[in-house]
N, C-alpha and C positions, 0 to 999 in steps of 0.2 A: 069434412073436418079432419078425418083421419089422413086423407091425402095431403092436406096442407101441413099437418104436423110432420109427416114423413119428409116433405120437401125442406122444412126448416132443419130437421135433424140431418138430412142429407147434405145441406149446405154447411152445417157445422162440421160434419165429418170431412167434407172436402177442404174446409179451411184448416182443420187440424192436420190433415195430411200435408198441406203446403207448409205449415209450421214445422212439421217433422222433417220434411225435405230440406228446409233451410237449416235446421239444426244439424242434420246429417252432413250437409255440405260444409258447414263451418267446422264440424269436428274433423272431417277429412283434411281440411286446410291446416288446422291446428296440429293434427298428427303428422302431416307432411313437414311442417316447420320443425317439429320436435325431432323427427327422423333425420332431417338435414343437419340440424345442430349436433345430434349425436354422431352422425357420420363425420362431421368436421372435427369434433372432439376426439374421436377415435383416430383419425388421420394425424392430428396435430400432437395430442398427448399420449396416444396409444403406443407410440414407438418407445416410450420410456419403460413400459411394463409389459409389452407384448412383442413377439417376434414380428419383423416387418411384413412377412407374408400374411400372417394372421390379422394384423392391423389393416392392411390393404383390403383383404377379403371382407372383414367386418364393415369397413368404410363403404365399399361397393354395395354390400347388402343394404346398409342403411340408406344409401342414395337411391337404390332401386325401389325400396319401399316408399321413399319420399316422392319419387316420380309417379308411382302408382297412386299415392294419396293425392297428388295434384291432378291426375288424369280422371279419377273416378268422379269428382264433382262435375267436371265438364261433361262426362258421359251421362250422369244423372240429370243434369240440366237439359241436355239435348233430348233425352228420352222423355222428360216431362213436357218439353215444348212440342215434341211430336205427338204426344197424347192429348195435349190441350191447345190445339191451334187457335181457337177463338180467343183465348186469354192473351196470347202473344200479340194479336192485332189490336186488342183493347189497351195495351200498355200496362196491364196489371200483372205482369210477370213477377211472382213473389220471390224469384231467385235473384233477380237483378237488384243491384243497389240503387237507391234514388239519387 
């Protein structure tokens, strides 16, 4: 009885971890989009109120953070797939969109 209850709780924990992973991946994508838009804004409109070198440097920094925000979800997904090879074969990868 105790063992069965632990298995149910273990399954719930695993499912909530998958939900947390999906949420984390989506937040990285949202952050990447925001950083890219801020980088474009600084490059386009920043020249009116910032020196050109400062605007260019800030734009590059925003684009680097956007690139990191788009790379980290890929890395998290690959790490999850490496740690859960059985789920990848079953087609129940919670990270992929249906």
